[in-house]
N, C-alpha and C positions, 0 to 999 in steps of 0.2 A: 338944676336940683342935684345933690350929690346924695347917692344913695350908698348908705354903710352896710357892706355885705359880710363884715367880720363876725357878726353873731351867727351865721348861716353856717351849720355843719352837715355832714353826709347824710346824718338822719332827718335832719329837717327838709332836705332835698329829696330824699327817698320817700318822705311821708307826703310832699308834694306830687311825685310822681304817682304815688298810690292814690292820692285823690283824683288827679288827671284821668289815671286808669278807671276809677270810679265813675267820673263824668261821663267816660268814653261807654262804659256800661250802661248807665242811665240813657244815653242817648241811642244806643242799640234797643233796649228795652222800649223807650219810647217810640222809636220808629215802628217797632213791631205792633204795637196797640195803638198809635194815634196817626199812623201815615195814611190811613185810607180817605179816599176821596168821596164825595157823594156818588160819583159815577162808579167806583169800584163797590159801594155798598148797595146800589142799585143793581148791579151786574150779579153780586153774590145773593141777594134777596129774591132774585127771580126764581120762577119755575122752571124746570126742564124736564124733558120725558125720561131721560135715562139718568143723567147726573149734571151737577152744574160745575164746567169745567173753570170758570174763575174762581169759585170758592176752594176747589181742590187744590189749584196752585198758590192762591193766597194763604191758605192755613199753613202750607208747607213753607212758604217765605218767612209767614210769621212765626214759625216754631225756628227757623234759622236764625232770625233775628233775636228771638228769646235766649237761644243757646248763646250766641256770640255775646249778647249783653251779659248772661248770667257768669260767664268766662271772665269777662273784662272785671265785674264788680268783684270776683272772687279774687281776682290777682291783685286789684287794687286793696282790698282788705287784707290780704295776704302780706304785701307790701308795707302796709301801715302798722301790722303785726310785727313784722320782722325790725322794725323801727324801734320798737319798745323791749327788745329783747337786748339786755347789757353785754353786747360782744365788742371786744377791742380788735381793732384790725391794724396790720402794718402796712395794707394797700394805700398808697397817696390818695387823697380825697379826690382829686380831680380826676384821676384814671378811673375811679369807681362811679363817680357820677357820669362820665362820659359811657362805661359801660351801661350803665342803669338807664340812661336816657336811649342808648342802642337797643336795648331790651325792650322797654316800651315800645319805641316805635316800631321794631319787629313784631310785636304783639298785636298793635292796631292793624299793620297792614296785613298780618297773617289771619286776622279776624274777617277783615274785609274780603278777601280773597277766599277764605275757606266757607264763608257765610255764602258766598256766590255759588259754590259748587255743592253746598251742602242738600240743596233741593234737589239738584240733579241725583244726588245720593240716594236719597230719600224716595224717589221714584223708581230708582232703579233696584233698589231694596224691596220695594213693593211687588214691582213687577217681574223680577228675576229671581229673588232669592227668599221669598215668603212662602217658607213651607211647613212652617210650624205655627201652632197658635188657633185661637177660633175662628180665623179668616182664612184658612188655609185653602178652602175651596171654593172662594169668594172670587169666580172668574170675572165678575163686573169691575171690582176694585184693581184686578190686574190689568183689566183691559183699559181702565181709565189712566193707570200709570204709564201704559204703553203710548196711549195716544198723546199723552202730556210729555214723554220723552221725544215722541216723533216732532211735536210742534217746536220743542225746545231746540230739537236738531236742525229743524227748517229755520229757524231763525238764526241761530249760530252760522249755518253755511251762508245764509245770505249777508250776514256781517262778514263773513270771511270774504266773499266775493266782491265786496263793496271796497275791500283794501286793496 
């Protein structure tokens, strides 16, 4: 099977990268909304005396996935938009394609890493730096955030000790 690639231009390839980034964004958003198992739903819908620890962390994780998905979708749309701007370039096509591929891989890896630490950042922000706003005196929310940070810290320490 012979494939003729002569009709592909840098704009076509850039548009394809934009579509792939859109697909990555949709996967992140889908994970945020559709990844809960029945056991997760059962834990979140349970009643607790003070607060529901499963719900608190899952909502933060859902927010992190939503942010990552929105960023990926926006970058994908931006790449497709740039393709439609009539710009002539003197950079050789293969170099530009390699740069675009590296850029997209870097973004996807960055989103995966940042999503992992976004939840911890949100917990720290709530527990340590939440001085303004209508919940500034809500000690219960700050206590929950501290508890979740301690749990995450213990899990991370166990992972480090296993290595």
